[in-house]
N, C-alpha and C positions, 0 to 999 in steps of 0.2 A: 674728898673733892678731887676732881680729875683735871689734868692738863691735857687739852685736846690738840694734837697736831692737826693742822688744817687738812681737811679732806677725810678725817677719820669717820665722820658720819656716813659718807658715801661708802666707805669700805665696810663698815659694820652692816649697813642696810643691804649692800650687795651680797655680803656673806649670808645674811639671813634669808634673802630671797633665793639664793642658789643652793642652800644646804639640802633641799629636798631632791635635788638632782644628783647629789653625792650618794655614796654608799659606804657601809662598813665604818672603819675607823675615821675616814675623812668626815663623814656626817657627824659622828660623835664629837670630833674635835671642833667642828664648826658650831655645833650646839653649845659646847662648853664655852667657847670663846664669846659667843653672842650673849649668853646668860651672864658671864662674868663682866663683860665690857659695857653692856647697854641695858640689861634688865629685860631684853627681848620684848620690845613693844609689839603689839599685835600687828601682823602684816595686813596689807590692804586686800581688798577683794579682787584685785587684778594685778598681775605681775607686769610692770612696765616693759615696754618693748626695747628700750635702749638704756644703757648706763654709761656714765662717764667716769673714767679713772682720774683721780687727782693726785699729783705728786705729793709725797709726804715730807717735802723739804721745808715748805713755809709753815709757820706756826702762828696761830692766833690765840691770844689770851683774853680772858674776859672775866668780869665779876659775876659769879654765880652763887646761889645759896641753895641748900637742900630744902625744897619746898614739898610740903605734904601733898601727895597725889591721891587721886581716887583709888579705891581698893582694886579696881579692875586694871589699873595701869601700874606696872612695876616701877620702882624707883631705881636710880643708879647708885651703886656703892663705890667704894674705893678699891681699885683692882690694879693688877699689873699683867698685861697680856701683850702678845705680838701678833700683828696681822699677817696675812699671807704675803703681803708686799714687804714685810720686814719693818713696818712702822710700829713703834712701841706706844701702847696706850698705858701709861704708867700711873702710879699712885702719886699724884702731884697736887699742889695747891694752886688754884688759879689766882691770878692777881689782875688788877685793873690794867688796861692798856695804858702805857706811858704816853702822854701827849707829846707830839713832835714839837721841839722848840723851833718855831719858825715865825717869820714876819707875817703880818696880815696883808692881804691884797684883795682888791675888788676885781671881779671879772669884767673886762671891758668889751663892749660890742665890737664885732668884726666879722669877717667872713667865716662861716661855720666850717669846721673840718669834718670830713666824712666820718661817720661812726664805723668802727671796725665791724666786720661781719659777725653775726650771732654765734658762729662756731667756737669763738674763744670762750673758755669757761672759767679760767682763773681770774681772781680779782686783780686788776692792774695795780701796779705799785704807785702810790701817790708820790709827788715830788717833795712833800714836806712843807709846802707853803699853805697857810690857812687863808682861804679865800671866802668871799661871800658873793652871791649873785641874786638879783631880783628876777625871778622867773615864776609867773603865776602857773600853778598846776591846777587846772580846772577839774572838778570832781562831778561827774555825771553818773546816773544810775540807769533808770528806764528812759528810753527815747521813744515815748509813745503816750497816747492819751489814756489816762486811767479809766478802766471800764466801770468803776464804781466811784462816783464823785464823793461819796460819804466816807470812803476809806482814806482817812487823813494821812496815814503813813505812806500809802502808795502815791497819793497826790503830792506829798512833799518830796518824794524821790523821783518824780516824773517830769520830763521836759518834752512837750509835744514836738513832733518832727518839724512843723513849720517854725516853731520858736528856735529849735536847734539850728535850723538852716539860717535863720536870721542872725544867730550868733556867729556862725561860720562866715557868712557874707560880710558882717561887720568887721571881723578880724582880717579877712582877705582884703577888703577895701581900705583898711586903715594901717596896712603895713606890718601886720603881725605874722610871725613865722612859726609854724608848729615844729617843735623839735622833740626828740625822745629823751627819756630819762637817762639813757646812756650819754647823750650829748651833755646833759647837765653834770653827770658824774665826771666826765673828762674835763669840763670847764673848771670845776671846783678842785679837782685833785691834780690836774696837770696843766692848767692854764690855757686850755684850747679855747679859741675865740668862739663866741656865740653870735648869731645874727642880731640885727636890731629887732627890738620888740619880740623876744622869744616867748612862746607859750607852750605848755604841755597839756594835752587833752587826755584825761584818764576816765575809764568807765568801769565801775565796780559791779561784780556779781555775775557777769556773763549772761545777761538776759537775751532771749532770742531776738528782741528788737534791736540789739546791737548789730546783728547781721542784716536784718530786714530793713531797718531804718537808718541807723547811724553810718554803717559802712558805705552805702551808696552816696550819701551826702559828703562824707569825707573824701571819697574819690572825686566827686564833682568839684570840690574846692581844693583839691590837691593837698590835703592835710593828712597827717598821720595821727592815729590814736593808740593808746596803750590800754589793753583790756585785761582786767584781773578776773580770772575764772576760778570757780570752785570745782576742782577736777573730779570729785566723786559724782557731781551732778552730771557732768558730761559722760562719765562711765555708765551711769544709770539711765542715760537718755531722759532725764527728768523734763516733763512738759514745762514750757515757758523759758527754757534755757537753751543756749546754743548747743548744737551737736558737734562732735569732733570733726566731721567733714566740713561744717561751716567754719569752725575755727581754723582748720587747715587751709581753706580757701582764702580766708581773710589774711592769714599769715603769708601765703604766697603772693597776695596783693600788696604787701608792705606794711600791714598792721602789726603791732607788737603785742606780746602777751606776757603777763606775769602771774604769780600765784596769789590766790585769795584763800589759801589753805585747801585742804581736802574737803572739808564739810562745813566751813564758815563757823568754826568754833571760837569761843572766847579763849585767848591764849594766856591769860593771866593766871598765875599761881599753879601752873601745870608742872608735872615732873619732866625731867630732861628726856626720858624715854618717849613720852607723849609728844613733846615738841619735835624730837627727831622724826617721829612717824609723820607728823604734819609737814615738816620742812622737806624731807626726802620724798614723801609720797607725792606732794604737789610738783616738786621739781622733776621727778623722773617720769611722771605722766606727761607733762608738757614736753619734756625732752624726747620722749618716745614718739610723740605725734608730730612735733614741729622740728625736731632735729637740733634744738639748742637748749642750753640750760637757762631757765628763766632767771633773770638777774635781780628782780625786784619782788618783794613781798608787800602786799597791801593788807594791813592788819584788819580782820573782820570787825566792823563797828568801832574801829580805832582802839581795840582792846589788846594790850601787850604789856610786857614788863621787861626788866633787864635780862632775865633768863631767856626770854623770847629772842631778844636781839642777839645774845651770845650764841644761841644755837643756829640762827639763820646766818650769822657771820661765819661760823665754822663750816656751814654747808655751802659756802662760797657765793652767797647772795651779795649783791653790791650795795643794797640799801633797802629802806622800808618807808612806807607811806602811812601817815596818820590821817585822822579826820579833823585835826586842829586847823584853825584858820590862820593863814599867813602865806606870804609869797617870797620871803627872803630866806635864802638857804646858805648854809656854811659847810665847809669841808668836814668839820667835826660833828655834824648833825645829820649824816647821810641816812641813818636808820630811824630818823624822826622827822622826815620831810613833812612840811605843812602843805595844805591845799586850800583852794577856794571853792567852796560848795556852790553849785549852780542850781537855782530853783526855777521851776517851770514858769513862774510869774515874772522872771527877769526879762525885760526888753533888751534889745541890742544895746541901747544907750546905757541901761543899768549895768550890763556886762562890761561896757567900756569903762564905767566908773570903777568897777571891781578890778579890772586889769591895770588901772593906773593908780590904785590906792597903794600907798607906801607902808606896807605891813610886812 
């Protein structure tokens, strides 16, 4: 088992992607380090345009187990190696994170503090107080009319644009304020105030109608959404999904983006090397195009386990979103945030009931 200094994943992945530009002994040393320290997960089809260096001073521990991996994905063993920055990846035993002995508190409504600019990449330090906050995180997928009414899966994931607009209008007229996941993070970990009736709008999968239908309506009602994209789909220009230029335009317009992994894979029971490949691949693609480290992972189909959480924590993500129903969040559950699934059959009044439900 390995003890991972925070940021080691970025260092390992950066070394792997850069070794082909090295030569001679430097290339051999890089290859040896990567095979020793990470089992050399398969590199992606595209080298990201930008990388972020993380200091090796902070340390994150997590509970991991050696999980059997597919034969095509190497597993990680116990090694001792040193990165080019001098950070040691040693043969250590991981232990669960010790909970902070702190009083409980509830986040009180108040004027919202501005969220720091997306250029900050390291996880901010919590103040040690365990807090809870009732903030509905709405979960949307398609914002369009299903082309085939008999496709029950597509119908269940779709909200027609006129229904979506009725939702935004209801929230706007009834005093709801759209906030970001970053705002929720700072409220829970540092006690920053939130506005009255906060709500978070999330959109899974990165469908093209997020750009053509959702984005114009969000601008019309002065609301902000967080879109979780599958980065390999943007790289492949897959039909039906947003393109990188569309993502970049939306980001410039104030929308936020998080990772939905590289290829929408089930993250349960995977090797550490595979999870590293997913965490860093999605992170660095988004960072290369948008200029900031995505802070949030949305688990595809809600599938994840403790090893998934541990790897994304080590990669400096701030938290994770599930598909579990609920709207009350706590400081010690940032990687298992619950959401409120929105159905295309929900009227504005039905949405109001969901927003006010105490769950």
